[in-house]
N, C-alpha and C positions, 0 to 999 in steps of 0.2 A: 504494500500500500504506500502511496505517496502522501505523507501527512501535509506537506506544503508544496504547491506546484513550483517546479524549478524552471526558471526561464533563462538559465545561463547556457543551455545547450541548443544546438541547431540540428537539422536533419542529418547532417553528416556525422555528428557526434552520436546520434541515436543509432545509425547504421553500424558505426564502430562498436558501440556498446553491445549490440546484438551479436556481432561476430565474436567479441570477447566472451560474452556469456556462453555461446555455443562451444567455444574452444575450452573454456574452463570446465564445463559440464562433461566434455568429452575426454580431455587430457589431464585434468587435475583431480576432480572429485572422485573418480573411480579408483585412483591410486593412493589417495591420501592416507588411508588406514595402513597400507603397506609401508609407506614412507615414514609414518609415525613409529612403526616397529623398527625400521632401519635407522632412525634418528636423522634422516636426511632424505631429500628428494633425489630422484635418479638423474644422472647426467643426460640421459635420453630426453627427459622432460625439458631440460635447459635448451637442448638443441631444437626441440619442437617449438619452444617459445621463440627462438631465433628464426627458425624457418618461416614462422608466421608474422615476423616483423614486430614482435611484442617486446623486444629488448632494445633499450636506448633509442626510442623513436625520435628523440630530439637531436641525435648525432648528425652533423652536417653530411650532405651527400658525398662530398669528396673523400670521406672516410668509410663510406658504405652504408650510411644511415639514411633515414627518410627526411631528415631536416625539418621535422615538425616542431616548431617552437611554441605551439599552443598547448599550455600545460593541462588544459581540460582533457586532452586525450590521455595523458599520464594519469590524471585523476580518475578517469573511467576505469583504467586497468587496476588502480589501487582499490577503488570501491568494489568492483566486481570480485576481485580476489578475496577481499575481506568479507563480502556478503556470502561467499561460498561456504564459509565455515572452516576452510582449510587454512588455518592461521599461520602455519609454518611457511608454506609457499607465499602467503599473503605478505610476509615480511621479507623473505629472501629475494624474490624477483624485483620488487621496488627498490630494495637497498642497492642491488646491482645497478639498476638503470637510473634511479632518481637521486641516490645519495652518493655513490662512489664515482660513477662516470663523470659527473660535473667537475670534479677536481681535475680530471685529465683533460676534458674538453676545454675548460676555461684557463688552465694553467700549464698544461703539458707542452713540451716542445713539439714542433712539427714532426720531427723524427719519431718521437715517442707515440704521438697520436696515430701516425700512419702505421706504426708497427703493432700496437695493441688494440686499438678501437675495433678494427674489422673482426678480430677473433672474439671480442666481447659481444659484438652484435649478433653473431651466429650462435652464441651459447657454447662454442667450443672451449672458451675460457671463461671461468667464473671469477668474479672479483669480490673483495671485502675491504673494509676499512678498519684499521687497528689504532684506536686512540686509548681506550681504557686500560689501566694497569692494575695489578693486584693491590697495590698500596695507595693508589691515587684516586680511583673512582672518577667522580665528576670534575676533579681538580686537574685540568689538563696541564697547568703550569708546573705541577709537581711530578710529572712523568720522569722516569729514570732511563728509559731506553735511549741509547746514544748511537750516533753515527759519526765516527772519527774519520776525518779527511786523510786519505792515504795516497793522494796524488791523482791517480786515474780511477780510484774507486773509494767508496766509504766502507768502513768496517763496522757493522751493526751488532750491538749486544743489548740484551734485555728481554722482556717478555710482555705480552699483552693478554688480556682475558676478556671473556664474554664476547667473543668475536662472531658475529652473525655471518653465515656462509664460510666460517673459518676452516672447516675440515675439507670442504670441496674446493676452496679457493685456489686458483692458479696465479692470480695477481692480488697483492694486498697493498693498499695505500697505507703506509705506516708513518705515524707521527713520531718523530725522533728529536733528540736534542743534538744539534750540530755545534752549538756554542752554549753549554750549560750555564756559564757564568752570566749570560745575558737574559735569563728568565724567559718570558714569553717571546722575546725577540730572538731567542736562540733556537726556536722550534722550526723544523723543516719537515717536508713531506717527501718520502721516497717510495718507489715502487719495488717491492720485494716479490720475487717470482718463485713459484714452485720449482724445486729441483736445485735451487741454490744451496751449496754446501753450508751446513750449520743452521738451516731453517727447518724447524720441526714443528709438528702439530700435536696437540693433545687429543685424546679421544673425545667425542661429543659429550657434552654434559647431560646428566640425567635431570632434566628440568621439570618444574611443576606443570608447565604448559608448553606450547609451541614444540610438540614432540617431533614434528617432521623438519625442524630447523636445526642445522648442524652448527651449533654454537660450541666453541671450544677455546682453549688457550693456544697461543702461538709463542714459540721460543726462538730466539736469535742468538747464536753463539759464533762470534767471529764470522758473520755472513758478509761476504764480499759483494757489494752492490755497485755496479758501474755508475759513474757520474751521470751517464745519459739517463739514468732512472730517477734523477732528481726531478720533482714536480715543481715547476716554477723556479723561484729564486730561493737560495739558501737564506734562512732566517725569517722567511715570510709565511711559514706554515701556519702559525696561529692566526694571522690575518686571513689566510685562505679558509681555515676552518670556520672562523666567525662569519665569513661571507656566505658560506654554503649552509650553515646550520639552520637559517630560517626555512629553507626548502625542506630540509630533513624533518623539522618539527611540523611543518605543514603536512608532509607525507604521513607522519604518525597520527596527526589529528584527523585527517581524512579517513584513514583506515579505522580509527576508533569510532567515528560516528556511523560509518557504514556497517561495521560489525554490530554496533548497538542496535541499529535499525533492524538488522536481520534477526537477531535473537528476540527482539521485541515482537516482530511479526510472527515468528514461530510460536511465541508464547500466547499471543492473541488467539491463534488458531487452536492451541492446546486448551485454553480455557473454554472455548466454544464446544469442544468435544468431550472434555472431562466432566463427568457427572458426579454430583454429591448432593446430599440433602434434597433429593427428589428432582434434580434438574441440572442443567449446565451451570458450572460454577461462574461462568461469565455473567449470569443474571444476579449474582450476589453483589450487594452494594460495595462491600469491601474490595472485591475484585474489580468492579467497574471503576471505582475511584482510583485504584492503584494504576490501572491501565490508562486512565485519563491523565494522571500525574506524569507518567512516563511519556505519553504522547506529547504533552505540552513541553516537557524538557527537550525531547528529541526535535521538536519543531523549531525551537529557538536555537538549538545546537546546529541544525542543518542550515538555518539562515546565516548564522555566523560563519560556518565552514565554507559555504558558497561565497560569502563576501570575501573571506580570506583568499580563496582560490582565485577570484577575479582580481583582487589586489595584486596577487603574485603574478598573474598573467600580464599585468600592466607594469610590473617592476616596482610596485609600491608597498609590498609587504615588508614591514620593518621587523627587527628582531623581537621587540617587545610584543607586538601583536601576534607574531608566530608563536611566541612563548605562551601567550594567553590561549591560543588554539590548542597547543599541545597539552597544556595543563588542564583546561576545563573539559576538553573533549575526551581525554583519557580518563579523567575522574568520572565523568558521566558514563563512559563505557563500563567501568567497573560497577558503578551503582546500578545501572540497568541490568547487567548480567546477574548481579546478586539478587535483585528483586525478581528476576525471571526464574532463577533457581527456586526461590521461595514459592512462587506461584505454581511451580511444578510439583511441589511437595517432595516426598522421598524420591520420586523419579528424577528430580532435578539433580540428584547427587550420583546418578548412575552414568557411567562413562559413555554408554551407547546412546544416550540422549544428547543431541547437539548442544543443549543449553549447558550441560556440564563442561563440555570442551570450551564453550564460549567464556564461561566463568574462569576456568583455569588459564586460558590464553590471555585474558584481558589484563590480568594483574601486572604483568611486566611492563605494560605500556606506560605506566606511571613512573617507571624507573629508567629505562634506556632513553637515548637521545637527549640526555640531561634530565635528572630527576625533577619531579614537579616542584620540589623545594627550590631547586636552582631556577626553575622558570619563574617562580614568585620573586626571587632575588632580582632577576633581569627586569621583570615588570616594574618592580619598585624603583629601580634606577631611573626609568623613564618618568615616573611620577614625581620623584623627589629631586632628580637631577644629580 
């Protein structure tokens, strides 16, 4: 159901959404349970996404992409993956396309872009970004992973944790300290590649949710990385991160509201079918009022999410507003999922019911891409100066 008419999409967007839905129902949903057991999606799935042009659609044509700079198309992919209930894939594919690729597109050298972007578009190569460290969390300035200049290469040492797509990743954009004494101005981004000696991966974590997402630790022990793999300029990594984080947080916010809408719709149908006290529980005032409360919250959230999407499309989405979207929409996702579990009663706690997965998968949304506490800190800076 569409609680609020959306007027931000045109007929071409609608056709694209139909093709995305068909693809997800055919190539994602039937395999998700198997991927959950394997703790990762299959490499074949990545290639199918690539074959259908669903990876990095914004990449310029000279590198093999479609050159579509209308982020509404990206948003459609994000929304439909999230609505499918396959939360692992719903995080992994957008991270590849909408969070990692921009660092290379916007800051990589021509040589680097020509070499790596075509492989990322086809799904032959999977990418990840490594910022978080075991002892630093959201505090990027406290990272300890270093890249020491050795003339024609960097020598990388350190470790990263909670890395989405980490186990399957062929390319990892790694935040490192090239000049530790300069604090934030000493951070750089380099591309570490699978097969480089000294680069190792931990086994996928046993997480509460996102079971089909290969999240793991990464270890770097005297890894020789060619200077050509430096992304942008040395010492500007923190600036690049701050420039791209609004889009990352918008991606998380868009996925949150779409997932919340999906579990809400499933719950509405469940209350119509579930009988108790002589009739459908949807006729009970307590249930009706709870559904009305959630519908109202989702309607406001959708209006805000669409506004943020269009602001971003126009290059006007600032860091504080993106942080509001990430914070409020993920908080709401968790609230909606929890309420929907309650309305399912005992069945809501059973893994075979989509609502249980939605509840487990939602919780981490308030943590990654910057915790919601960090989002409040960023918002307060805009308010107080």
